[in-house]
KEDREN-507398 format. One record per residue: residue in one letter; x, y, z of N, C-alpha, C in turn; residue number from 1. Coordinates in nm, 2 decimals, decimal comma, always signed. Layout:
# KEDREN-507398
+------+--------+--------+--------+--------+--------+--------+--------+--------+--------+-----+
: code :    nc1 :    nc2 :    nc3 :   cac1 :   cac2 :   cac3 :    cc1 :    cc2 :    cc3 : pos :
+------+--------+--------+--------+--------+--------+--------+--------+--------+--------+-----+
:    a :      X :      Y :      Z :      X :      Y :      Z :      X :      Y :      Z : NUM :
...
+------+--------+--------+--------+--------+--------+--------+--------+--------+--------+-----+
This chain:
# KEDREN-507398
+------+--------+--------+--------+--------+--------+--------+--------+--------+--------+-----+
: code :    nc1 :    nc2 :    nc3 :   cac1 :   cac2 :   cac3 :    cc1 :    cc2 :    cc3 : pos :
+------+--------+--------+--------+--------+--------+--------+--------+--------+--------+-----+
:    m :  -0,28 :  +1,85 :  +3,24 :  -0,19 :  +1,91 :  +3,14 :  -0,24 :  +2,04 :  +3,09 :   1 :
:    a :  -0,15 :  +2,13 :  +3,06 :  -0,19 :  +2,26 :  +3,01 :  -0,25 :  +2,25 :  +2,87 :   2 :
:    e :  -0,33 :  +2,34 :  +2,83 :  -0,39 :  +2,34 :  +2,70 :  -0,28 :  +2,33 :  +2,59 :   3 :
:    g :  -0,30 :  +2,24 :  +2,49 :  -0,21 :  +2,23 :  +2,38 :  -0,09 :  +2,14 :  +2,41 :   4 :
:    t :  -0,08 :  +2,09 :  +2,54 :  +0,04 :  +2,01 :  +2,57 :  +0,00 :  +1,86 :  +2,59 :   5 :
:    e :  -0,12 :  +1,82 :  +2,56 :  -0,16 :  +1,68 :  +2,58 :  -0,08 :  +1,60 :  +2,48 :   6 :
:    k :  -0,06 :  +1,47 :  +2,53 :  +0,01 :  +1,38 :  +2,44 :  -0,08 :  +1,33 :  +2,33 :   7 :
:    k :  -0,02 :  +1,32 :  +2,21 :  -0,10 :  +1,27 :  +2,10 :  -0,10 :  +1,12 :  +2,10 :   8 :
:    e :  -0,21 :  +1,06 :  +2,05 :  -0,23 :  +0,92 :  +2,04 :  -0,12 :  +0,86 :  +1,95 :   9 :
:    i :  -0,06 :  +0,75 :  +1,99 :  +0,04 :  +0,68 :  +1,91 :  -0,03 :  +0,56 :  +1,84 :  10 :
:    k :  -0,01 :  +0,55 :  +1,71 :  -0,06 :  +0,45 :  +1,62 :  +0,06 :  +0,36 :  +1,58 :  11 :
:    i :  +0,04 :  +0,23 :  +1,59 :  +0,15 :  +0,14 :  +1,56 :  +0,10 :  +0,03 :  +1,46 :  12 :
:    t :  +0,16 :  +0,02 :  +1,34 :  +0,12 :  -0,08 :  +1,25 :  +0,24 :  -0,18 :  +1,24 :  13 :
:    e :  +0,20 :  -0,31 :  +1,27 :  +0,30 :  -0,42 :  +1,26 :  +0,31 :  -0,48 :  +1,13 :  14 :
:    l :  +0,42 :  -0,49 :  +1,07 :  +0,44 :  -0,54 :  +0,93 :  +0,48 :  -0,69 :  +0,92 :  15 :
:    s :  +0,54 :  -0,75 :  +1,02 :  +0,60 :  -0,88 :  +1,01 :  +0,51 :  -0,98 :  +0,96 :  16 :
:    a :  +0,38 :  -0,97 :  +0,98 :  +0,29 :  -1,08 :  +0,92 :  +0,29 :  -1,08 :  +0,77 :  17 :
:    g :  +0,32 :  -0,97 :  +0,70 :  +0,33 :  -0,97 :  +0,56 :  +0,45 :  -1,05 :  +0,51 :  18 :
:    l :  +0,55 :  -1,07 :  +0,60 :  +0,67 :  -1,15 :  +0,56 :  +0,63 :  -1,30 :  +0,55 :  19 :
:    l :  +0,52 :  -1,34 :  +0,61 :  +0,48 :  -1,48 :  +0,60 :  +0,47 :  -1,53 :  +0,46 :  20 :
:    w :  +0,44 :  -1,44 :  +0,37 :  +0,42 :  -1,48 :  +0,23 :  +0,54 :  -1,45 :  +0,14 :  21 :
:    s :  +0,64 :  -1,38 :  +0,19 :  +0,75 :  -1,33 :  +0,11 :  +0,89 :  -1,36 :  +0,15 :  22 :
:    t :  +0,91 :  -1,44 :  +0,25 :  +1,04 :  -1,47 :  +0,30 :  +1,11 :  -1,58 :  +0,22 :  23 :
:    g :  +1,03 :  -1,67 :  +0,16 :  +1,09 :  -1,79 :  +0,10 :  +1,09 :  -1,91 :  +0,19 :  24 :
:    f :  +1,06 :  -1,88 :  +0,32 :  +1,04 :  -1,99 :  +0,42 :  +0,92 :  -2,07 :  +0,38 :  25 :
:    q :  +0,92 :  -2,20 :  +0,41 :  +0,79 :  -2,28 :  +0,39 :  +0,72 :  -2,27 :  +0,53 :  26 :
:    i :  +0,61 :  -2,19 :  +0,53 :  +0,54 :  -2,17 :  +0,66 :  +0,40 :  -2,22 :  +0,64 :  27 :
:    s :  +0,36 :  -2,31 :  +0,73 :  +0,23 :  -2,37 :  +0,72 :  +0,12 :  -2,27 :  +0,74 :  28 :
:    t :  +0,00 :  -2,30 :  +0,69 :  -0,11 :  -2,21 :  +0,70 :  -0,15 :  -2,20 :  +0,85 :  29 :
:    d :  -0,14 :  -2,31 :  +0,92 :  -0,18 :  -2,30 :  +1,07 :  -0,08 :  -2,21 :  +1,14 :  30 :
:    s :  +0,05 :  -2,22 :  +1,11 :  +0,15 :  -2,13 :  +1,17 :  +0,12 :  -1,98 :  +1,14 :  31 :
:    k :  +0,08 :  -1,95 :  +1,02 :  +0,05 :  -1,81 :  +0,98 :  -0,07 :  -1,77 :  +1,06 :  32 :
:    i :  -0,17 :  -1,85 :  +1,07 :  -0,29 :  -1,81 :  +1,15 :  -0,26 :  -1,79 :  +1,30 :  33 :
:    n :  -0,18 :  -1,88 :  +1,36 :  -0,14 :  -1,87 :  +1,50 :  -0,06 :  -1,74 :  +1,52 :  34 :
:    y :  +0,03 :  -1,71 :  +1,43 :  +0,11 :  -1,59 :  +1,45 :  +0,03 :  -1,46 :  +1,44 :  35 :
:    i :  -0,06 :  -1,46 :  +1,34 :  -0,14 :  -1,34 :  +1,32 :  -0,24 :  -1,32 :  +1,43 :  36 :
:    n :  -0,30 :  -1,43 :  +1,48 :  -0,39 :  -1,42 :  +1,60 :  -0,31 :  -1,37 :  +1,72 :  37 :
:    a :  -0,18 :  -1,41 :  +1,74 :  -0,10 :  -1,36 :  +1,85 :  -0,07 :  -1,21 :  +1,83 :  38 :
:    l :  -0,04 :  -1,17 :  +1,71 :  -0,02 :  -1,03 :  +1,69 :  -0,15 :  -0,95 :  +1,72 :  39 :
:    l :  -0,26 :  -1,00 :  +1,68 :  -0,39 :  -0,93 :  +1,71 :  -0,41 :  -0,91 :  +1,86 :  40 :
:    s :  -0,36 :  -1,00 :  +1,94 :  -0,38 :  -0,99 :  +2,09 :  -0,28 :  -0,89 :  +2,15 :  41 :
:    v :  -0,18 :  -0,84 :  +2,08 :  -0,09 :  -0,75 :  +2,14 :  -0,15 :  -0,61 :  +2,15 :  42 :
:    g :  -0,24 :  -0,57 :  +2,06 :  -0,30 :  -0,44 :  +2,07 :  -0,25 :  -0,34 :  +1,97 :  43 :
:    f :  -0,18 :  -0,38 :  +1,86 :  -0,14 :  -0,29 :  +1,76 :  -0,26 :  -0,23 :  +1,70 :  44 :
:    d :  -0,25 :  -0,11 :  +1,64 :  -0,36 :  -0,05 :  +1,57 :  -0,39 :  -0,12 :  +1,45 :  45 :
:    s :  -0,29 :  -0,17 :  +1,38 :  -0,31 :  -0,24 :  +1,25 :  -0,20 :  -0,35 :  +1,24 :  46 :
:    v :  -0,24 :  -0,46 :  +1,17 :  -0,14 :  -0,56 :  +1,14 :  -0,15 :  -0,57 :  +0,98 :  47 :
:    s :  -0,04 :  -0,55 :  +0,92 :  -0,04 :  -0,56 :  +0,77 :  -0,01 :  -0,70 :  +0,73 :  48 :
:    l :  -0,09 :  -0,76 :  +0,64 :  -0,06 :  -0,89 :  +0,58 :  +0,02 :  -0,88 :  +0,45 :  49 :
:    g :  +0,07 :  -0,76 :  +0,42 :  +0,15 :  -0,74 :  +0,30 :  +0,07 :  -0,73 :  +0,17 :  50 :
:    i :  +0,12 :  -0,78 :  +0,07 :  +0,06 :  -0,77 :  -0,07 :  -0,05 :  -0,87 :  -0,08 :  51 :
:    f :  -0,17 :  -0,82 :  -0,11 :  -0,29 :  -0,90 :  -0,12 :  -0,28 :  -0,99 :  -0,24 :  52 :
:    s :  -0,32 :  -1,12 :  -0,22 :  -0,32 :  -1,22 :  -0,32 :  -0,43 :  -1,32 :  -0,29 :  53 :
:    e :  -0,51 :  -1,35 :  -0,40 :  -0,61 :  -1,45 :  -0,38 :  -0,55 :  -1,59 :  -0,41 :  54 :
:    a :  -0,43 :  -1,59 :  -0,45 :  -0,35 :  -1,72 :  -0,47 :  -0,29 :  -1,76 :  -0,34 :  55 :
:    g :  -0,25 :  -1,88 :  -0,34 :  -0,19 :  -1,94 :  -0,21 :  -0,29 :  -1,95 :  -0,10 :  56 :
:    d :  -0,25 :  -1,93 :  +0,02 :  -0,33 :  -1,95 :  +0,13 :  -0,38 :  -1,83 :  +0,21 :  57 :
:    m :  -0,36 :  -1,71 :  +0,15 :  -0,40 :  -1,59 :  +0,22 :  -0,55 :  -1,58 :  +0,25 :  58 :
:    i :  -0,63 :  -1,63 :  +0,16 :  -0,78 :  -1,62 :  +0,19 :  -0,81 :  -1,72 :  +0,30 :  59 :
:    k :  -0,75 :  -1,84 :  +0,30 :  -0,78 :  -1,93 :  +0,41 :  -0,73 :  -1,87 :  +0,54 :  60 :
:    v :  -0,62 :  -1,81 :  +0,54 :  -0,57 :  -1,74 :  +0,66 :  -0,67 :  -1,63 :  +0,71 :  61 :
:    l :  -0,71 :  -1,55 :  +0,61 :  -0,80 :  -1,44 :  +0,65 :  -0,93 :  -1,50 :  +0,71 :  62 :
:    k :  -0,98 :  -1,60 :  +0,66 :  -1,11 :  -1,66 :  +0,71 :  -1,09 :  -1,72 :  +0,85 :  63 :
:    n :  -0,97 :  -1,75 :  +0,89 :  -0,94 :  -1,81 :  +1,02 :  -0,88 :  -1,72 :  +1,12 :  64 :
:    i :  -0,87 :  -1,59 :  +1,09 :  -0,82 :  -1,50 :  +1,19 :  -0,94 :  -1,47 :  +1,29 :  65 :
:    d :  -0,90 :  -1,47 :  +1,42 :  -1,00 :  -1,44 :  +1,52 :  -0,99 :  -1,30 :  +1,57 :  66 :
:    k :  -1,08 :  -1,21 :  +1,52 :  -1,07 :  -1,07 :  +1,56 :  -1,17 :  -1,04 :  +1,67 :  67 :
:    n :  -1,24 :  -1,14 :  +1,73 :  -1,35 :  -1,11 :  +1,83 :  -1,30 :  -1,03 :  +1,95 :  68 :
:    n :  -1,18 :  -1,05 :  +2,00 :  -1,14 :  -0,98 :  +2,12 :  -1,03 :  -0,88 :  +2,09 :  69 :
:    s :  -1,03 :  -0,83 :  +1,97 :  -0,92 :  -0,74 :  +1,93 :  -0,98 :  -0,61 :  +1,85 :  70 :
:    h :  -0,92 :  -0,50 :  +1,88 :  -0,95 :  -0,38 :  +1,81 :  -0,86 :  -0,36 :  +1,69 :  71 :
:    t :  -0,76 :  -0,44 :  +1,68 :  -0,66 :  -0,43 :  +1,57 :  -0,72 :  -0,45 :  +1,43 :  72 :
:    k :  -0,68 :  -0,36 :  +1,34 :  -0,73 :  -0,37 :  +1,21 :  -0,64 :  -0,45 :  +1,12 :  73 :
:    i :  -0,69 :  -0,52 :  +1,02 :  -0,61 :  -0,60 :  +0,93 :  -0,61 :  -0,51 :  +0,80 :  74 :
:    l :  -0,48 :  -0,49 :  +0,75 :  -0,47 :  -0,42 :  +0,63 :  -0,38 :  -0,50 :  +0,53 :  75 :
:    v :  -0,41 :  -0,47 :  +0,41 :  -0,33 :  -0,53 :  +0,30 :  -0,29 :  -0,42 :  +0,20 :  76 :
:    t :  -0,19 :  -0,45 :  +0,12 :  -0,14 :  -0,36 :  +0,02 :  -0,18 :  -0,42 :  -0,12 :  77 :
:    a :  -0,24 :  -0,34 :  -0,20 :  -0,28 :  -0,38 :  -0,34 :  -0,19 :  -0,31 :  -0,44 :  78 :
:    q :  -0,15 :  -0,38 :  -0,54 :  -0,06 :  -0,33 :  -0,64 :  -0,13 :  -0,27 :  -0,76 :  79 :
:    s :  -0,26 :  -0,28 :  -0,77 :  -0,34 :  -0,23 :  -0,88 :  -0,48 :  -0,20 :  -0,83 :  80 :
:    l :  -0,55 :  -0,13 :  -0,91 :  -0,69 :  -0,10 :  -0,88 :  -0,78 :  -0,23 :  -0,88 :  81 :
:    p :  -0,76 :  -0,32 :  -0,98 :  -0,83 :  -0,45 :  -0,97 :  -0,81 :  -0,52 :  -0,84 :  82 :
:    a :  -0,68 :  -0,52 :  -0,79 :  -0,65 :  -0,59 :  -0,66 :  -0,72 :  -0,52 :  -0,55 :  83 :
:    v :  -0,73 :  -0,38 :  -0,55 :  -0,81 :  -0,31 :  -0,45 :  -0,95 :  -0,36 :  -0,45 :  84 :
:    d :  -1,01 :  -0,37 :  -0,56 :  -1,15 :  -0,42 :  -0,57 :  -1,16 :  -0,56 :  -0,52 :  85 :
:    a :  -1,07 :  -0,65 :  -0,55 :  -1,07 :  -0,79 :  -0,51 :  -1,06 :  -0,79 :  -0,35 :  86 :
:    a :  -0,96 :  -0,72 :  -0,30 :  -0,94 :  -0,72 :  -0,15 :  -1,06 :  -0,66 :  -0,08 :  87 :
:    s :  -1,12 :  -0,56 :  -0,13 :  -1,24 :  -0,50 :  -0,06 :  -1,36 :  -0,59 :  -0,05 :  88 :
:    k :  -1,36 :  -0,70 :  -0,12 :  -1,47 :  -0,80 :  -0,11 :  -1,46 :  -0,89 :  +0,02 :  89 :
:    y :  -1,35 :  -0,88 :  +0,08 :  -1,33 :  -0,97 :  +0,20 :  -1,36 :  -0,88 :  +0,33 :  90 :
:    p :  -1,46 :  -0,92 :  +0,41 :  -1,49 :  -0,84 :  +0,53 :  -1,38 :  -0,85 :  +0,63 :  91 :
:    e :  -1,30 :  -0,95 :  +0,63 :  -1,19 :  -0,96 :  +0,72 :  -1,09 :  -0,85 :  +0,71 :  92 :
:    i :  -1,08 :  -0,79 :  +0,59 :  -0,98 :  -0,69 :  +0,57 :  -1,05 :  -0,55 :  +0,60 :  93 :
:    d :  -0,98 :  -0,48 :  +0,69 :  -1,03 :  -0,35 :  +0,73 :  -0,98 :  -0,23 :  +0,64 :  94 :
:    s :  -0,86 :  -0,24 :  +0,58 :  -0,81 :  -0,14 :  +0,50 :  -0,73 :  -0,20 :  +0,39 :  95 :
:    v :  -0,74 :  -0,13 :  +0,27 :  -0,66 :  -0,17 :  +0,15 :  -0,58 :  -0,05 :  +0,11 :  96 :
:    i :  -0,45 :  -0,06 :  +0,10 :  -0,37 :  +0,05 :  +0,06 :  -0,32 :  +0,03 :  -0,08 :  97 :
:    l :  -0,34 :  +0,12 :  -0,16 :  -0,28 :  +0,11 :  -0,30 :  -0,14 :  +0,15 :  -0,29 :  98 :
:    a :  -0,05 :  +0,06 :  -0,34 :  +0,10 :  +0,08 :  -0,33 :  +0,13 :  +0,20 :  -0,41 :  99 :
:    s :  +0,23 :  +0,28 :  -0,35 :  +0,28 :  +0,40 :  -0,42 :  +0,43 :  +0,39 :  -0,42 : 100 :
:    a :  +0,49 :  +0,48 :  -0,50 :  +0,64 :  +0,48 :  -0,50 :  +0,70 :  +0,57 :  -0,40 : 101 :
:    s :  +0,62 :  +0,65 :  -0,33 :  +0,68 :  +0,74 :  -0,23 :  +0,72 :  +0,67 :  -0,11 : 102 :
:    a :  +0,83 :  +0,71 :  -0,05 :  +0,89 :  +0,65 :  +0,07 :  +0,81 :  +0,70 :  +0,19 : 103 :
:    p :  +0,76 :  +0,61 :  +0,28 :  +0,69 :  +0,65 :  +0,40 :  +0,78 :  +0,71 :  +0,50 : 104 :
:    k :  +0,72 :  +0,79 :  +0,59 :  +0,80 :  +0,85 :  +0,70 :  +0,87 :  +0,75 :  +0,78 : 105 :
:    s :  +0,82 :  +0,63 :  +0,80 :  +0,89 :  +0,53 :  +0,88 :  +1,02 :  +0,48 :  +0,81 : 106 :
:    e :  +1,03 :  +0,49 :  +0,68 :  +1,16 :  +0,46 :  +0,62 :  +1,26 :  +0,57 :  +0,66 : 107 :
:    y :  +1,22 :  +0,69 :  +0,67 :  +1,31 :  +0,80 :  +0,71 :  +1,36 :  +0,77 :  +0,86 : 108 :
:    f :  +1,27 :  +0,73 :  +0,94 :  +1,31 :  +0,69 :  +1,08 :  +1,39 :  +0,57 :  +1,09 : 109 :
:    a :  +1,37 :  +0,47 :  +1,00 :  +1,46 :  +0,36 :  +1,00 :  +1,60 :  +0,39 :  +0,97 : 110 :
:    r :  +1,62 :  +0,50 :  +0,89 :  +1,76 :  +0,54 :  +0,86 :  +1,81 :  +0,64 :  +0,96 : 111 :
:    n :  +1,72 :  +0,70 :  +1,04 :  +1,75 :  +0,81 :  +1,13 :  +1,68 :  +0,78 :  +1,27 : 112 :
:    p :  +1,72 :  +0,67 :  +1,34 :  +1,64 :  +0,64 :  +1,46 :  +1,64 :  +0,74 :  +1,57 : 113 :
:    d :  +1,74 :  +0,83 :  +1,57 :  +1,74 :  +0,94 :  +1,68 :  +1,63 :  +1,04 :  +1,65 : 114 :
:    a :  +1,58 :  +1,05 :  +1,53 :  +1,47 :  +1,14 :  +1,50 :  +1,34 :  +1,09 :  +1,56 : 115 :
:    v :  +1,33 :  +0,96 :  +1,58 :  +1,21 :  +0,91 :  +1,65 :  +1,20 :  +0,97 :  +1,79 : 116 :
:    l :  +1,31 :  +0,96 :  +1,86 :  +1,31 :  +1,00 :  +2,00 :  +1,28 :  +1,15 :  +2,01 : 117 :
:    i :  +1,34 :  +1,23 :  +1,92 :  +1,31 :  +1,38 :  +1,92 :  +1,16 :  +1,40 :  +1,89 : 118 :
:    e :  +1,10 :  +1,34 :  +1,79 :  +0,96 :  +1,36 :  +1,76 :  +0,87 :  +1,31 :  +1,87 : 119 :
:    l :  +0,91 :  +1,20 :  +1,94 :  +0,83 :  +1,15 :  +2,05 :  +0,83 :  +1,25 :  +2,16 : 120 :
:    k :  +0,94 :  +1,30 :  +2,20 :  +0,96 :  +1,40 :  +2,31 :  +0,88 :  +1,52 :  +2,28 : 121 :
:    e :  +0,87 :  +1,56 :  +2,15 :  +0,80 :  +1,68 :  +2,11 :  +0,65 :  +1,65 :  +2,09 : 122 :
:    g :  +0,61 :  +1,53 :  +2,10 :  +0,47 :  +1,49 :  +2,08 :  +0,43 :  +1,50 :  +1,93 : 123 :
:    g :  +0,53 :  +1,49 :  +1,84 :  +0,49 :  +1,52 :  +1,70 :  +0,46 :  +1,39 :  +1,62 : 124 :
:    c :  +0,53 :  +1,28 :  +1,64 :  +0,51 :  +1,17 :  +1,56 :  +0,39 :  +1,08 :  +1,62 : 125 :
:    q :  +0,29 :  +1,06 :  +1,54 :  +0,17 :  +0,99 :  +1,59 :  +0,16 :  +0,85 :  +1,53 : 126 :
:    s :  +0,24 :  +0,81 :  +1,43 :  +0,22 :  +0,69 :  +1,36 :  +0,35 :  +0,62 :  +1,33 : 127 :
:    f :  +0,37 :  +0,49 :  +1,36 :  +0,49 :  +0,42 :  +1,34 :  +0,46 :  +0,29 :  +1,26 : 128 :
:    t :  +0,54 :  +0,26 :  +1,17 :  +0,53 :  +0,13 :  +1,10 :  +0,65 :  +0,05 :  +1,14 : 129 :
:    v :  +0,62 :  -0,07 :  +1,20 :  +0,73 :  -0,14 :  +1,26 :  +0,72 :  -0,29 :  +1,22 : 130 :
:    s :  +0,83 :  -0,36 :  +1,25 :  +0,83 :  -0,51 :  +1,23 :  +0,90 :  -0,58 :  +1,34 : 131 :
:    m :  +0,83 :  -0,68 :  +1,40 :  +0,89 :  -0,76 :  +1,50 :  +1,00 :  -0,84 :  +1,45 : 132 :
:    f :  +0,99 :  -0,89 :  +1,33 :  +1,09 :  -0,97 :  +1,26 :  +1,12 :  -0,91 :  +1,12 : 133 :
:    n :  +1,24 :  -0,92 :  +1,08 :  +1,28 :  -0,86 :  +0,95 :  +1,39 :  -0,94 :  +0,88 : 134 :
:    p :  +1,37 :  -1,06 :  +0,85 :  +1,47 :  -1,15 :  +0,79 :  +1,53 :  -1,09 :  +0,66 : 135 :
:    g :  +1,66 :  -1,07 :  +0,66 :  +1,72 :  -1,02 :  +0,54 :  +1,70 :  -0,87 :  +0,52 : 136 :
:    a :  +1,65 :  -0,80 :  +0,62 :  +1,62 :  -0,66 :  +0,62 :  +1,53 :  -0,62 :  +0,50 : 137 :
:    q :  +1,43 :  -0,70 :  +0,48 :  +1,34 :  -0,68 :  +0,36 :  +1,26 :  -0,55 :  +0,38 : 138 :
:    l :  +1,23 :  -0,52 :  +0,51 :  +1,14 :  -0,41 :  +0,54 :  +1,22 :  -0,29 :  +0,58 : 139 :
:    k :  +1,19 :  -0,17 :  +0,53 :  +1,26 :  -0,05 :  +0,57 :  +1,18 :  +0,02 :  +0,68 : 140 :
:    c :  +1,19 :  -0,03 :  +0,80 :  +1,12 :  +0,03 :  +0,92 :  +1,19 :  -0,01 :  +1,05 : 141 :
:    l :  +1,15 :  +0,06 :  +1,15 :  +1,20 :  +0,03 :  +1,28 :  +1,16 :  -0,11 :  +1,33 : 142 :
:    s :  +1,23 :  -0,16 :  +1,43 :  +1,19 :  -0,29 :  +1,49 :  +1,08 :  -0,25 :  +1,59 : 143 :
:    t :  +0,99 :  -0,34 :  +1,62 :  +0,88 :  -0,32 :  +1,72 :  +0,95 :  -0,30 :  +1,85 : 144 :
:    m :  +1,05 :  -0,37 :  +1,88 :  +1,12 :  -0,35 :  +2,01 :  +1,18 :  -0,21 :  +2,03 : 145 :
:    q :  +1,23 :  -0,15 :  +1,92 :  +1,28 :  -0,02 :  +1,93 :  +1,17 :  +0,08 :  +1,97 : 146 :
:    i :  +1,06 :  +0,07 :  +1,91 :  +0,95 :  +0,16 :  +1,94 :  +0,90 :  +0,13 :  +2,08 : 147 :
:    i :  +0,88 :  +0,01 :  +2,13 :  +0,84 :  -0,02 :  +2,26 :  +0,94 :  +0,05 :  +2,36 : 148 :
:    n :  +1,07 :  +0,03 :  +2,34 :  +1,17 :  +0,09 :  +2,43 :  +1,16 :  +0,24 :  +2,42 : 149 :
:    l :  +1,14 :  +0,30 :  +2,31 :  +1,13 :  +0,45 :  +2,30 :  +1,00 :  +0,50 :  +2,37 : 150 :
:    l :  +0,89 :  +0,43 :  +2,35 :  +0,77 :  +0,47 :  +2,42 :  +0,79 :  +0,46 :  +2,57 : 151 :
:    a :  +0,85 :  +0,36 :  +2,62 :  +0,88 :  +0,34 :  +2,76 :  +0,97 :  +0,45 :  +2,81 : 152 :
:    a :  +1,08 :  +0,48 :  +2,74 :  +1,17 :  +0,59 :  +2,78 :  +1,11 :  +0,72 :  +2,79 : 153 :
:    t :  +1,01 :  +0,75 :  +2,70 :  +0,95 :  +0,88 :  +2,70 :  +0,82 :  +0,88 :  +2,78 : 154 :
:    k :  +0,79 :  +0,77 :  +2,84 :  +0,66 :  +0,75 :  +2,92 :  +0,54 :  +0,79 :  +2,84 : 155 :
:    t :  +0,54 :  +0,74 :  +2,71 :  +0,43 :  +0,77 :  +2,62 :  +0,33 :  +0,65 :  +2,63 : 156 :
:    p :  +0,21 :  +0,67 :  +2,66 :  +0,11 :  +0,56 :  +2,67 :  +0,09 :  +0,50 :  +2,53 : 157 :
:    h :  +0,08 :  +0,37 :  +2,53 :  +0,07 :  +0,30 :  +2,40 :  -0,04 :  +0,19 :  +2,39 : 158 :
:    g :  -0,09 :  +0,14 :  +2,50 :  -0,19 :  +0,04 :  +2,49 :  -0,15 :  -0,10 :  +2,45 : 159 :
:    l :  -0,02 :  -0,12 :  +2,43 :  +0,02 :  -0,26 :  +2,39 :  +0,03 :  -0,35 :  +2,51 : 160 :
:    s :  -0,01 :  -0,47 :  +2,49 :  +0,00 :  -0,58 :  +2,60 :  +0,14 :  -0,64 :  +2,58 : 161 :
:    l :  +0,23 :  -0,61 :  +2,67 :  +0,37 :  -0,66 :  +2,66 :  +0,38 :  -0,81 :  +2,68 : 162 :
:    l :  +0,29 :  -0,86 :  +2,77 :  +0,28 :  -1,01 :  +2,78 :  +0,24 :  -1,08 :  +2,65 : 163 :
:    n :  +0,14 :  -1,02 :  +2,59 :  +0,10 :  -1,08 :  +2,46 :  +0,20 :  -1,06 :  +2,35 : 164 :
:    f :  +0,28 :  -0,94 :  +2,36 :  +0,39 :  -0,92 :  +2,27 :  +0,49 :  -1,03 :  +2,28 : 165 :
:    e :  +0,52 :  -1,07 :  +2,41 :  +0,62 :  -1,18 :  +2,43 :  +0,57 :  -1,31 :  +2,37 : 166 :
:    t :  +0,44 :  -1,34 :  +2,38 :  +0,39 :  -1,46 :  +2,32 :  +0,40 :  -1,46 :  +2,17 : 167 :
:    a :  +0,36 :  -1,34 :  +2,11 :  +0,38 :  -1,33 :  +1,96 :  +0,52 :  -1,34 :  +1,92 : 168 :
:    w :  +0,61 :  -1,28 :  +2,00 :  +0,75 :  -1,28 :  +1,97 :  +0,80 :  -1,43 :  +1,96 : 169 :
:    n :  +0,76 :  -1,51 :  +2,06 :  +0,81 :  -1,65 :  +2,07 :  +0,75 :  -1,73 :  +1,95 : 170 :
:    i :  +0,63 :  -1,70 :  +1,91 :  +0,57 :  -1,77 :  +1,79 :  +0,65 :  -1,73 :  +1,67 : 171 :
:    g :  +0,67 :  -1,60 :  +1,65 :  +0,74 :  -1,55 :  +1,53 :  +0,88 :  -1,60 :  +1,53 : 172 :
:    k :  +0,95 :  -1,61 :  +1,64 :  +1,08 :  -1,66 :  +1,65 :  +1,09 :  -1,80 :  +1,59 : 173 :
:    k :  +1,00 :  -1,89 :  +1,62 :  +0,99 :  -2,02 :  +1,57 :  +0,97 :  -2,02 :  +1,42 : 174 :
:    i :  +0,90 :  -1,93 :  +1,37 :  +0,87 :  -1,92 :  +1,22 :  +0,99 :  -1,86 :  +1,15 : 175 :
:    f :  +1,05 :  -1,75 :  +1,19 :  +1,15 :  -1,68 :  +1,12 :  +1,29 :  -1,71 :  +1,15 : 176 :
:    s :  +1,32 :  -1,79 :  +1,25 :  +1,45 :  -1,83 :  +1,28 :  +1,48 :  -1,97 :  +1,21 : 177 :
:    p :  +1,59 :  -1,98 :  +1,14 :  +1,62 :  -2,10 :  +1,07 :  +1,65 :  -2,22 :  +1,16 : 178 :
+------+--------+--------+--------+--------+--------+--------+--------+--------+--------+-----+
């Protein structure tokens, strides 16, 4: 490739694991662990577990996630500085994001999906926030499948294991489909 024309690395953060605690579905701890472990095997850059809480089963889930064969980072969102401090005490969590009121770029793309294709073709967009499942359209982001299709259409390398994606999809479908 000519100088200055190399493709930029694509970063993909999967959000659907965060819905395990916020959908209102009764989801067993083992199902949460199995789904998150399946997401880790896909090769996403990050998997977000949503809003950090020491209540419920989030800590048990964290302690049972198997990151041994995965480069995927686990991230959580904290709604206060004390929550940031609490989350940072768990070595299983790689990143803690302090919630802010500003809309992320992915929300813009969710409302304007054609803009994703334009930015991909121009090599401009490096980071996507996506969700494999989005019951009730709780998340304002593109679907994971949309991004995979766009990356394939633009021949953009992504490093995702599509076979493992299908496995994670099937596990998630059992969880999120009534």
